[in-house]
N, C-alpha and C positions, 0 to 999 in steps of 0.2 A: 607514555602519558606521565606527566609530572605528579609527584606525590600530592601536592596541594590541589591539583585539578581533580585527582581521584577522590580526595577527602571532600572537596566541594560537591562532587557528583554524589558521593555516598550520603552526605548530610542532606543534600537536596532531595534525594530519593526517599530517605527516611521521613523528612518533613512532608513530602507529597503523600506518602502512605498514611501518616498520622492525620493529615488533613482529610483525606478520603474517609478514614475510619470515623473521625469525630463528626464530620458532616452527616454521616448516616445515622448517628445516634439521635433518637427523637426525644425532645424535651417538651413535655406536655404542659399546657397551661389553659386555664379557662377564666374568662373575665365577664363581669356583668355588663360591660360597656358603660359609658358615662351616663349617669342618670341625674336629671335636674332635681335638686332637693329644696331649693328656696332662695330667697334673696334678703339678707339681713338689712333691714331699714331701707330696702329698695336701692341699695348702692352698688351691689355686685351680685352676680349669680354664683351659687354654690352647687357644684356637681360632685358626685361621689362615684367611686368605682371599687368593686371588690374583685380580688384575684386569688386563685389557688394555683400555685406553680408546682412543677415536678417535685416529688418527694415532700409534698404536703407543706409548702411554704405559704403561710397566710399573709396577704398584703391588703391594706386598706389605703385608698388614695382620696384626697380632698383636692378639688380643682376650683380655681377662681376664674370666672369669665366676666367680660363686660356685662353690665346690667342689661337685661332684656334681649340678649343675643343667643341664648341657648347654651349648649355645652361644648360645641365644637368650633367656636368662632374666635373672638379676640381674647387673648390671655390678659388678665388683669391682676398684676402683682399686688400682694397685700403685705403689710408691715410684719416684722418679726412678731411671732406669738398670735397672729390673727387666725391662722388655719390649724385645725387640730384633726387628728385621725386616730382611730382605735380599731384594731383587727381582732375578731373573735374567731376561734377555730372550732371546727366540728368534725368528728369522725364517726361514721356509721350512725348519724343522727344525734349523737351525744355531744354535749358541750365539753371542750377540752381546756379552754382557757382564753385569756385576753392579753393583749400587749399593754393595756392601760392607755390613757391618753398621752399623746405626744404632740408637740407644737413646732411649727417652723421656727428656726432660729435665725433665719435671714429672710429678707424680702423675697417673695417668690409667688408664682401663680399656681404651683402644684406641689403638694406635700404628701409623702407616703410613709407608712410604717409597716414593717413586716417581721414575722418571726415564725419559727417552727413550733407551733403551739400544741400539736398532737403527736403522740408517739406513732411510729409506723412499724408495727410488728410484721413478721413474715405473713405472706398471704395477701390477698387483695382487700383493701378497705375503700370506703367511699368518703372523700374529704370535701369540705366546702369552707368558704370564708364569708362571714358577715362583716360589713364595714360600717362603722359609725363615723360621721363627720361632724365637725364643730367649726363655727365661724364667728368672728367677733362682730357684734352689732354695736357700732359706736353711738347709735341713737339711744340704746337702752343701757349702755356700759356693761354689757354682759354677753356671754356666748349664746348663740342659737344652736340647738342640737338637731342634727338630721340623722336619723337612725336607720340601721338595718337594710342597707343595700346588700344583696346576696349574690355570690358567684354561682355559676352552675356547679353541679356535682362533678367531681373528678375521681376516677378510680386509680389507685396505686397499689 
């Protein structure tokens, strides 16, 4: 067998072992699902979703959908700065911190912000995320706030 063939087989075997090992690693997450929060000036639907990911990553998502179609239908892109999201982190029932408000910088129908807001000391803790959403209401020239969509608890 040629040296290059042996090397290719060795590298291929190592990659297959690495793939098998990493596929078996569980990455846990828990989300609230998309929840209808309102419709600024009756022009588009605002839906929100809260996530807690493996190793306590808190994520808040704001989603824009066509007016009067719910949260899983037609995406409706909004201008830069129209969608805002803020994630709040909790560990063992106590508040850890917030990302503060962030806004979409390009036209989009979905915007998310996330951060590791709580420390994760050894042992098992219970984590969750609360998501606040904000959407521009061009009829009022101001943001409408849609607060406190909550992820399920997640143990890490």
